[in-house]
C-alpha positions, -999 to 999 in steps of 0.1 A, spaced: 822 -28 -608 806 -31 -638 780 -5 -647 756 -37 -648 763 -42 -612 760 -11 -604 722 -11 -621 715 -40 -599 726 -23 -567 702 8 -571 674 -14 -586 680 -40 -556 683 -2 -530 649 12 -550 629 -21 -548 637 -23 -509 633 11 -502 598 5 -518 590 -22 -497 597 -4 -466 575 22 -470 562 33 -439 524 18 -431 497 47 -428 487 57 -394 461 37 -383 427 59 -384 408 65 -352 373 65 -355 359 80 -322 329 62 -308 306 80 -288 309 61 -251 277 41 -253 255 57 -220 234 27 -212 196 22 -211 188 23 -176 161 -13 -168 133 -3 -154 127 -27 -122 97 -47 -122 86 -36 -91 88 1 -108 60 -8 -129 43 -31 -102 36 -4 -76 28 22 -100 -2 2 -109 -9 -8 -73 -10 31 -71 -35 38 -97 -54 8 -81 -58 17 -50 -62 58 -60 -95 44 -83 -111 23 -50 -98 -10 -68 -82 -27 -33 -88 -61 -49 -75 -58 -83 -38 -40 -59 -37 -76 -37 -38 -96 -70 -12 -74 -84 11 -75 -49 4 -112 -49 13 -118 -80 44 -102 -75 57 -116 -47 47 -152 -64 71 -141 -91 99 -121 -69 101 -148 -40 133 -141 -28 139 -106 -34 140 -78 -16 115 -62 -38 92 -91 -31 91 -80 6 85 -43 -1 59 -61 -23 46 -87 6 43 -55 30 23 -31 7 1 -63 6 -3 -65 49 -4 -22 46 -31 -19 19 -53 -45 42 -48 -20 70 -63 8 54 -94 18 67 -106 27 29 -106 -10 18 -144 -21 13 -125 -53 31 -108 -37 56 -112 -62 91 -87 -56 116 -84 -88 132 -73 -93 91 -51 -66 85 -32 -79 124 -27 -108 107 -13 -100 76 6 -75 92 21 -101 122 26 -126 96 46 -101 75 70 -90 104 76 -128 114 91 -136 75 124 -138 73 142 -108 50 114 -84 64 132 -56 56 97 -34 70 90 -49 106 92 -14 120 67 2 99 49 -31 107 55 -31 142 43 8 141 10 -1 120 3 -30 149 2 -4 172 -20 17 151 -46 -6 151 -42 -13 185 -51 19 193 -81 21 166 -90 -12 180 -92 8 216 -110 34 210 -136 15 189 -142 -6 217 -145 26 244 -172 45 211 -187 8 216 -195 9 252 -199 44 251 -229 41 223 -238 10 242 -239 32 278 -260 60 259 -284 33 242 -288 17 279 -293 52 293 -322 66 267 -338 33 269 -343 36 309 -353 76 301 -383 64 276 -391 33 295 -394 61 331 -411 87 309 -437 61 298 -440 48 332 -445 90 343 -473 93 310 -493 61 323 -490 75 360 -504 107 349 -534 90 325 -542 67 356 -544 101 378 -562 118 351 -591 91 348 -592 93 389 -594 126 388 -623 124 357 -643 96 379 -640 119 408 -657 147 387 -686 124 372 -694 111 410 -697 143 423 -722 151 400 -728 187 382 -722 214 402 -757 225 417 -771 264 406 
């Protein structure tokens, strides 16, 4: 082989080895795992707003928040929860619009709804309303009996006063007829 041929073979080998240089290892960049930002369910915010309204005595505002939530989230578990709270707030004696019949109707409607998750709770509150109604009726009956007794006693007292006044008048008439005492 000639010198030229050897040079050519060496040049080709150099070129071939230069092209086959190992590629550098890819740099590994560690990216911290993304922690998902918890999304607050709408019921949490609604419940907080309702609680604030009830705490400040604004039951009408609380009811409207719950009604809007039930409508916006219709069919969800949270809507069922909101419907329960709406019925429960109607049963709160602190609520200026409290009426036992209205509260009972709202709780019965909730308990009969499909998917009502708090049916047992609603049933317990219905029984408590029933006991409360019984106590209220007993109290009203007792008050009526007391008023009747007091009225009867007042009438009897008035009759006795009138009889005493008549007796006193009769005694005064007898005294006048007998005249002044003789010396």
